[in-house]
N, C-alpha and C positions, 0 to 999 in steps of 0.2 A: 103830819106831826103837829101837835098843838104848839103855838108860839110860846106860851108860858113854860111848857115843858122844855123846849129848845133853850130858852133863856135860863131856866133853872139848871139844866145840864151843863150849859156852857159856863155858868158861874162856878160850878163845881169842878169842871174838867179842864178849863183853860190852863191852869198851872201845869197839869200833867201833859196836855197837848203840846205846850211850848217846851217843856223839858224833854219829852220823849219822842217827838216827831222830828224827823230830819228831812229837810227839803233842800235839794241841791239844784242850782241853776243849770238849765240845759241851754247850750248855745248853738246857733246855726249861723254861719257866715259872720261871726263876731258879735251877734246880738242875742240876748236872752229870749227864748221862745217858750219857756215854761219852767216849771219846777218839778224835778223828779222827787217823788216821795219815797225815800229809801227806807224809812221806818215810820210807822204810825203807832200812836199810843193805843194799846189794846183796850177794848171795852168802852171806847168813847163815842160820842156822837159822830165823829169823822168816819169811823168804820160803818156805822149804821146808815150813812149816806151812800155807801157803796164804794168809797175810796179804798184802795188796797196799796200796800207797799209795792213799789215798782211802777205805779201809775205816774205819768207825766201830766201834771195839771197845766192846761194851756189857756183855758178861758173860764170865766165865771160870769154868767148872765151877759154874754157877748163882750165882756171886757177882757182884753189880753192880760194874762198873768205873766209879767216880765220881771218879776222879783217880789220879794217880801213886802216892800213898801206899797206896791200896787195891790197886793192881796189885803194888807191891813187897811188900805184906803177904802176898800169896799165895805168895811164893817158898818158904817152908818147907813148905807143903803140896805143892807141885809135886814135891818131892824123893821123895815116897812114893806119888804117884798113878800109876796104870797108864794113865790116859787123861786128856788135857787137851782140853776142849771150849771153843772160843772162839765166842761169838756176835757176829757183826758185821752192820752194815748196809752193803751194797754197792750203790751206786746206788739207795739208798732201800729195798732189798729185804733181808729177813733171810736170813742165810746162817750155817750152823753148820760150823765147821772142827774136825776131830778129829785129834789126834795120839795114837796108841797107843804106849805105852812099855813095853818088855819088859825 
């Protein structure tokens, strides 16, 4: 996906993504190990990356997703990365989703 297209889409879609996406912390032994995406905004770049409602987002580019602050803290890095890898649990099975940015 072209970087300018990703930036354009996000500029338009972030309000919908924030309003319509529901991410619930998943805990294991008292610590957060991921975010369960119980609802995703339809027709947004999130869906085009392969994320689905029901996925548990555990890592992005090898960084543990242990809450929304960690996820939001990755935003500056995304602006220069050429690849974003999301590790999710889908129906209890690990899946890696990759978005190549040119």
